[in-house]
N, C-alpha and C positions, 0 to 999 in steps of 0.2 A: 856205645852202652855205657852209660855211666853204672858203675857198683857204688858209688856214695850215698849216704842217707844221712836223716836228720837224728833225733835224739828225743829219750822221753825216758824218765826214770823210774825206773821199775825195780823189780825185786823179786826174788826166787824165795821158796819158802820152805817145805818140810824136807830140804834135800840133804843127803848125807856126805859126811866127811869119809875118807878115804882111813882105816885101819883094820886091824885083826892080826893073826897068829898063822905062821904057815899051816898048812895042812898037806895034804898030798900035793906035790908040785905036777902041773898039768901044763899041756900045750896052748898056748895061748897064740893068736895073731898078733905081731908086733908091727910097730910104726919104726920106719927107717930113719933114720936120723934126720931132724930137719935141715933142707938144705935151703941156701940163702940165695944160689943160683942152680937151677935144674941142669945147665952144663957138668955141674960138680959131680952126679952122681946119678945112676939109671932110675928110667920111671918105670911104674907099674906096669903090667901087661895092657891089651885093649879090653874095654868091656863095651859090648856093641860099636857104634859109631864114635863114643866119646874118649878122648884120650885121658888116663887115671893120673894126676897128679901126688906129689908127696904126701903122706900123711902129715897133716900139722894141723895147728889150732882148729877145730871144726869149721867150714865155712858156709855162714849163714846170711841169709838176705840180709839186703841193706834194712838200715831199723835205723829210728831214732836212739839216740844215746849221748851222753855226756859224761865227763867226771861228775860224781857225785858227792856231797849235795851242793858242789861248788859249780859257777856257771862253765858252760862249754868253754872250750880253748878255741879262738881265732885267730890264734897269732901268724898261722900261715894262711888261714882260708882269705879269699877275696870276700870284698861286702857283698853283703846280700843279693842274688839278683844279677851278680857281675861273674860269667862265666870265665873257667881257666882255659884260655887258651895255648896249646899246644905250638912250640918254636921249632918243635920238626917233627915229622915221624917218619918212624924206618920199620923194617921189617922185624918180627919178634927174634927171628934167628939170627939177626946180626947183633942181637944183645945175649947171646950163648944159649938162646932158650930154644928146645927141638920145635918143630913145626908144628903148628897148632895150640902152642902154648905161650902164654905172655905172663909177665907178671902184671898181678893187679893193680887198679888205680892207687894211689897213696903210695905204694913203694916207691924206692930211689933205686938206682941203677947206673952203673958206670958206662959211658959211650964215648970212647976214642980219647979218654983222659981226663972227660970230665962228669962231673953228677950231674942227675937229672932226677926230676919228680914226675913217674907217671900220670898223667890226668886224664887219658882216654885209650880205650883199647877196641878195634872195630875187625869185622872179619871182611877180607878179601872178597868184594862180591856180594856183601851182605849177608852172609852168614850165618845162623845164630851162635851165639857165644854163651857162655855159662862160666858162673863161678863154680870152678873144681877143685879149690883149698881157698884156705885163707889168704895165701899169697899168691895165687896164681888164677890166671881166665884160660878157657880152653874152648876149642871150637870142634866140630866134627872130623872126622879123622880125613886126612889129605888135605883140609882147609891151611890157611894160610892167614896172620894175624897181622894187623898193623899197630903199631904202639905210638900212642901220642904223648913226646916227652916236653918238658920244661924246664928251662936251665935253671939252677938254683945259686942263690950267694950262700954264702956263710953261714949267716943267721937261720936260713931256711932249711939247711941242711941240718943242722942243730935241733931244729925244731922237729924235724922227720923223723931225725933218730929217737928222738923224746915219745914220739907218740905211734911209731910203728905204723901196720897196716891189716891187721888182725880186725875181727868184728866182733866185738867190739873193740877199738883200738887200745893198747896200753897205757898211755898216758905219759906224764912225766915221771921221772925217775923221784920215789917217796912221795908224790903226790898221791889226789884222792883216786880210787880205783871210777873205771869206767865200767858201765852196766848196758845193757838190754834186754827187752825180752820179745816172745813171738807168742801170739797164740796159734791156735790148730788153722784157723783160716787163714794167719800170715802166712804159716809154711805150706799148705797146701796150694796158695796162689803160687808161691815161689816154687814149688815142687819139690821142695827141701828134704833129704834125706840124710840120715848121720852117717859119717864116714865109715868105710867098712872097716877099719883098723879099730873101733869102739867096740864093735859088737853088738850095736844098738839095733833091734830089728823093729819093723812096722812103725805106723805113725806116733805123732806126739801130739797131745793136749796142751801145750805149755814147754816152750823151751826158753831157759834165763841163762844168759852168760856174765860171767863177769871177769876183768882182765887189769892187772895193777902191774908194776915195776918197782922193787925195792931194793937198800941195800942190805946185806949181813955178811957177816965174818965168815959165817958156819958155812960147813963143806956140804955138799949136794946129800950125802948118806946121812947128816946131821938134820938138815932140814928135812929130807924124807921121813926120819924117824921121828920129826915133831909132828908130821902130816899124819901119821899111822898110828901115834900115842892113844888110843881111844880111852886109855883109863883116865885121861886129863880130861875128857869132856864133861864132867858135871862142875867143873872150875873155868871153864870158857863161856863168856856172858853174849846172847844172843837179843836184840831188842824184840819183846814181843808187841806186834802190832794191837793185838785184843786187848793185852792186859797194861799197855804201856808203860813197860818195865822192862828191865833187863833180866834174862832167865837164863839157867845153865843151859846147855845143847844137851843135856840127859839128866837125869836125877842119878842113875849107874851107867856105868859101860866098861865092858870086859873082853878081852881076846878070849878066842875060844879056838880049840886044836881043828876040829870041823862043825859042819852046820847043825849034826845031832848033839854035839859036845855039852856037858852041862858044867863041866870044871873050869874054872877063871884061868888064863892062862897070863904069861907075860906079856906086855906089848912089845913088838918085834923090834928089831934093830935095821938102821938104814941097810947094811951090809946085807941081812937078808932077803932084800925085794930085790928078788931075782926075776927076770923077765919071765913071763908066764906063769909064775905061779899065783895059787889063790890063797887068800887068807880069811878069816871070819871073826866077824865079833856080834856082840847082843848090845843092843842100849834099852833101857828102861825111860819112858818117859811120862808125865801124867796127862799126856793124852792118850796115848797109844799102845799103853803098857810095853811087854818085852818084841823087842823084833831083832831079828840076825839078818845080818848082812855077809854080802862075801864081796872082797874088795881083790882086783886081779892087778897086777903087774903090768900092763903092757909094754912099758917100753922100759929099761934102765940104762943108761950110759955115762959115760964120766962126765956129760955133759945136761944130761936132760932126764928127766922122770916121767913117765904117764900113768898115771893110775884109775881106776873105774871102780865104781861102786854100785851095789844093788841089794834091794832088801830082798831075801828068798822067802821070808815068810811074809804073810798076808799084812799089811799095817792096819788097826781099826780103829773107829774110837767109837764107843758105845755100840750101837747096833750095824753101823756104817761101816764098809770094806772101801778103804781109802784107795788102797794101794793094793792089787794083786800081786804075788810073787813076781816079782822081777820089772814091777812098772814105774817105780820109781830109782832112776839112773842119776849118776853121777860121773864126771871125769874134772881130773885135775893135772896139768900140763906145767910143768915146773921145770925151767931152762936157765941155763948161764949166758948171761948177756955179757960179763966182763970179769975183771977181780972185783969180789964181793958185791956185783950186780946180777939182779934174777930178773925175769917175768914170770908172771905166774897166771895162768887162764885156766880158768873153771867155769864150767856148764852143768847144768843139772835139767832133767827134763820129765815129766810126766807122761808116759806110756799112753796107747789105747787102753790099756786094762787098768787105767786109775779110775776113779771115779769124777763125775763131771765137775763134782763141787769142788776139788782142787786146783784146779785153772783159775778160780777167784782168787785165790792168796798168793798172788806172787811176791808182794811184799817180805812175807814169811821165808821164800825161798832165797831170797838176796840177804836178807838180814843173816840167815845160816852162813851163806858162801863169805859173807864179809866178816864173819866171827872169826873164820877161818884163816882169810887172808891177815885179820890180825894178827891170831895166835900164829901165823909161821912166821911174820915179820918181826916178832916177840914186841907188838904194841898192845897196850891194855885192851881188853876185850868192850869193856864196858864204858870206852869214852864217849861222851857225848859229840856231836850229834849221832845218830846212828843214820845208818846208809837210807833207810826206808823207812821213816818214823810212821807212817799212815799205811 
């Protein structure tokens, strides 16, 4: 079963960025640290017949995706129509994985002192396999997986390190972001559900994700503080597809002490973002007026932070309710790759309680995520070309 897909240049719309001020600390499900090799740490409990993989970037179905607005990368891809043939096949347990769990195609693994690219995963006995995490493939409990490996030369190793294995892939360091979108029909066909660690429930009308790698000398706390500094939203520019102009993320934005608070509070500091805490903020926009959001710190370690946001008041435009409370959700995963290098994964979704009208504005979602990516990386947010111009 191939987990690879192609690419369509898509967008994300009224998606929110993470920000707010501490309210009452609350318990929240936390993601374990990202694992490069499952043998390095424990897996979660079994749920039904499926093994649960570590919480990482959300596992999404294969999609059409590419760095935007540049051409797709083809440095390590074979010519169109040419299958990638494995040089050898080994049991996933020989690579240090637990039985029934394997690295996803596109990952690089070490085996007997050499580095290989995973090109195929198959269940022994032709059993079912599933994408159980952005970096993993799983099968039913008690099943075994064979992994097809292709030997890599030095150039291929460098390219694989640059592109990563998330969906969408992270792309080259300081290169353009990669993005993809999935409609409700796409997600239903794939049987996709959000990872439990995000706390998202129900079906999705639309899911869009953006991934990128960038350099920054700032610490994780300093970058996290930049993510949650909502008072800066009026100065961050996002491309408006309908107006064909750069517009502020919000006319006004401020942190709150709690969801019913009226007073303006300072933006939180990076070291205040403790795992399990909720923060709140409000935004005023020229389309939907005032909306209150909750931001939750799902995970915060020395190397990684995971933030989620959702609206806790309805988002309306004139007589239409676009999003009922909790129907617009986003997550940001920021991980240290090495000294001064970072991976950013952003995902946003319109839940089942959103108006069907909003599923047609994919570009707006993506342009907002891209604005936050540029802001985080210290880039001008209104630099042409926009990631999704129409």
